[in-house]
C-alpha positions in Angstrom: 0.0 0.0 0.0 2.9 2.4 0.7 4.3 1.7 -2.8 0.9 2.5 -4.4 0.7 5.7 -2.4 4.2 6.7 -3.5 3.4 6.0 -7.1 0.1 8.0 -6.8 2.0 11.0 -5.3 4.6 10.8 -8.0 2.0 10.8 -10.7 0.3 13.9 -9.1 3.6 15.7 -9.1 4.3 14.9 -12.7 0.7 15.9 -13.6 1.0 19.3 -11.9 4.4 20.0 -13.5 3.2 19.1 -17.0 -0.1 20.9 -16.5 1.8 24.1 -15.5 4.1 23.9 -18.5 1.1 23.6 -20.8 -1.0 26.3 -19.0 1.9 28.8 -19.0 2.9 28.1 -22.6 6.3 26.6 -21.9 4.8 23.8 -23.9 2.8 25.7 -26.6 -0.2 24.4 -28.5 0.7 21.9 -31.1 4.0 20.9 -29.5 4.9 17.2 -30.0 5.4 15.4 -26.7 7.9 12.5 -26.5 7.2 9.9 -23.8 11.0 9.1 -23.7 12.0 12.7 -23.4 9.4 13.5 -20.8 10.5 10.6 -18.6 14.0 11.8 -18.9 13.1 15.4 -18.1 11.0 14.6 -15.1 13.2 11.7 -14.0 10.3 9.2 -13.8 9.3 5.9 -15.3 6.6 5.5 -17.9 3.8 4.5 -15.4 3.4 7.8 -13.5 4.0 9.7 -16.7 1.2 7.8 -18.5 -1.2 8.4 -15.6 -0.4 12.1 -15.7 -0.9 12.2 -19.5 -4.2 10.4 -19.1 -5.5 13.1 -16.8 -4.3 15.9 -19.1 -6.0 14.2 -22.0 -9.3 14.1 -20.0 -8.8 17.9 -19.5 -8.3 18.4 -23.2 -4.8 19.8 -22.6 -3.1 16.9 -24.4 -4.2 15.0 -27.5 -3.1 11.4 -27.9 -3.3 9.6 -31.2 -2.8 5.9 -30.9 0.3 4.5 -32.7 1.2 8.0 -33.8 2.1 10.2 -30.8 0.8 12.9 -28.6 0.9 16.7 -28.6 -0.3 19.7 -26.7 -3.9 20.4 -27.6 -4.8 23.6 -29.5 -6.7 26.4 -27.7 -10.3 26.1 -28.9 -12.1 29.4 -28.3 -15.6 27.8 -28.3 -14.5 25.2 -25.7 -13.1 28.0 -23.5 -16.4 29.9 -23.9 -18.3 26.9 -22.6 -15.7 26.5 -19.8 -16.2 30.1 -18.7 -20.0 29.7 -18.6 -19.6 26.8 -16.1 -16.7 28.4 -14.2 -18.5 31.6 -13.3 -21.3 29.7 -11.7 -19.1 27.2 -9.9 -16.7 29.9 -8.6 -19.7 31.5 -7.0 -20.7 28.2 -5.3 -17.1 27.7 -4.2 -17.0 31.2 -2.6 -20.3 30.6 -0.8 -19.1 27.2 0.6 -15.5 28.3 1.3 -16.7 31.3 3.3 -18.4 28.9 5.7 -15.7 26.2 5.9 -12.3 28.0 5.4 -9.8 27.3 8.1 -7.3 29.7 9.7 -4.5 27.9 7.9 -6.1 28.5 4.5 -6.7 32.1 5.3 -3.1 32.5 6.2 -2.1 30.9 2.9 -4.3 33.4 1.0 -2.8 36.3 3.0 0.7 35.1 2.1 -0.2 34.9 -1.6 -1.5 38.5 -1.5 1.7 39.7 0.2 3.7 38.0 -2.5 1.5 39.6 -5.2 2.5 43.1 -3.9 5.9 42.7 -5.6 4.2 42.5 -9.0 3.1 46.1 -8.6 6.8 47.0 -9.1 8.1 44.2 -11.2 5.1 43.6 -13.5 4.6 40.4 -15.4 1.4 38.8 -16.6 2.6 35.3 -16.0 3.4 36.0 -12.4 0.0 37.4 -11.8 -1.8 34.4 -13.5 0.3 32.0 -11.4 -0.7 33.9 -8.2 -4.3 34.1 -9.3 -4.3 30.3 -10.0 -2.8 29.5 -6.6 -5.3 31.8 -4.9 -8.3 30.1 -6.5 -7.0 26.6 -5.8 -6.8 27.4 -2.1 -10.4 28.6 -2.2 -11.3 25.3 -3.9 -9.5 23.3 -1.3 -11.3 25.4 1.4 -14.7 24.1 0.2 -13.7 20.7 1.5 -15.7 19.3 -1.4 -13.4 17.1 -3.6 -15.8 16.9 -6.5 -16.2 20.7 -6.7 -12.5 21.1 -6.3 -11.6 18.7 -9.1 -14.1 20.3 -11.6 -12.9 23.8 -10.8 -9.2 23.0 -11.0 -9.9 21.5 -14.5 -11.7 24.7 -15.6 -9.1 26.9 -14.0 -6.3 25.2 -16.0 -8.2 25.5 -19.3 -9.1 29.2 -18.7 -5.6 30.2 -17.4 -4.1 28.8 -20.6 -6.3 31.1 -22.7 -5.4 34.0 -20.4 -1.7 33.3 -21.1 -2.3 32.9 -24.8 -4.3 36.1 -25.3 -3.8 38.6 -22.5 0.0 38.8 -22.6 1.0 42.1 -20.8 -2.5 43.7 -21.0 -3.7 42.6 -17.6 -4.2 45.5 -15.2 -2.2 44.1 -12.3 -3.2 46.6 -9.6 -6.9 46.1 -10.3 -6.6 42.3 -10.2 -4.6 42.3 -6.9 -7.2 44.7 -5.5 -9.9 42.1 -6.3 -7.9 39.4 -4.6 -7.6 41.5 -1.5 -11.4 42.1 -1.4 -12.1 38.4 -1.8 -9.7 37.6 1.0 -11.3 40.1 3.3 -14.8 38.7 2.6 -13.6 35.2 3.3 -12.0 36.3 6.5 -15.3 37.8 7.6 -17.1 34.6 6.5 -19.4 36.7 4.4 -20.8 34.2 1.9 -22.9 36.6 -0.1 -20.1 39.1 -0.6 -17.5 36.4 -1.5 -19.9 35.0 -4.1 -20.5 38.4 -5.6 -16.8 39.3 -5.7 -15.7 36.0 -7.3 -18.3 36.3 -10.0 -17.1 39.8 -10.8 -13.5 38.6 -10.7 -14.1 36.0 -13.3 -16.2 38.4 -15.4 -13.3 40.8 -15.4 -11.0 38.3 -17.0 -13.8 37.3 -19.6 -14.1 41.0 -20.5 -10.4 41.4 -20.9 -10.2 38.4 -23.2 -13.2 39.7 -25.3 -11.4 43.0 -25.7 -8.3 41.3 -26.9 -9.9 38.8 -29.3 -12.8 40.7 -30.7 
C-alpha cells in the first residue's frame, strides 16, 4: 500500500508539473510530446507519466493519437467559452461554501499569496499574476472541503488560465486584479458568503471582458 501511495503521489507531481508547463505556454499548443524525453526530463518511469498524460487528456490539454504520438492540444475558443459559462457559476458556489468552511491555515495561505503579489506592482509580469491568481483560486477550492467541486474547478481553471496566457500577454491591469484578490480575502476572513460569491463572480467576469477586448 505504501508503494501505491508513493506512485500516486509521483503521478500527481508529474501531472502538476506538466499541466503548468502547458498552461503557462512553456509547452505551446501543437508541440509534440515524446514519452521518452518527458520521462528523462521529469526523472520518472513510464507508469506515473502515462497516468499524468491520461489526466491531461481528460482535461483536453493533451491530445493522444494511438500509434502516432501525442501533442499539446490547441486552444479552442468555443471550448473555453463553454468553460467560462460553467466556471463563473461554480466559482460563486465555491465562494459561498468556502466562506463557511475555510480554516485559519487556509486564510493565512491566502494572505501570504496576496503579500507576494504586492511585488508584482513594481516588477510587473502577466505570467506571475496568473500564477498567483491560480494558486489563490486553488486554495479557495480546497477550502470548500468538497473534492468533487475542487476537481471540476481545477480542471476549468487550468483551461481558462491557458487562454489568459495565450491572449492577454501584458495587457492585464495588475493593480486592479490584486485589489480584487484583497477584497475576496477580506470577505472570506469575515465569512461573508454573499459578498464572497459576488466578488468571485465579478473577478471571473473581469477576465472574460479582458479576453473579449483582446480577441474581438
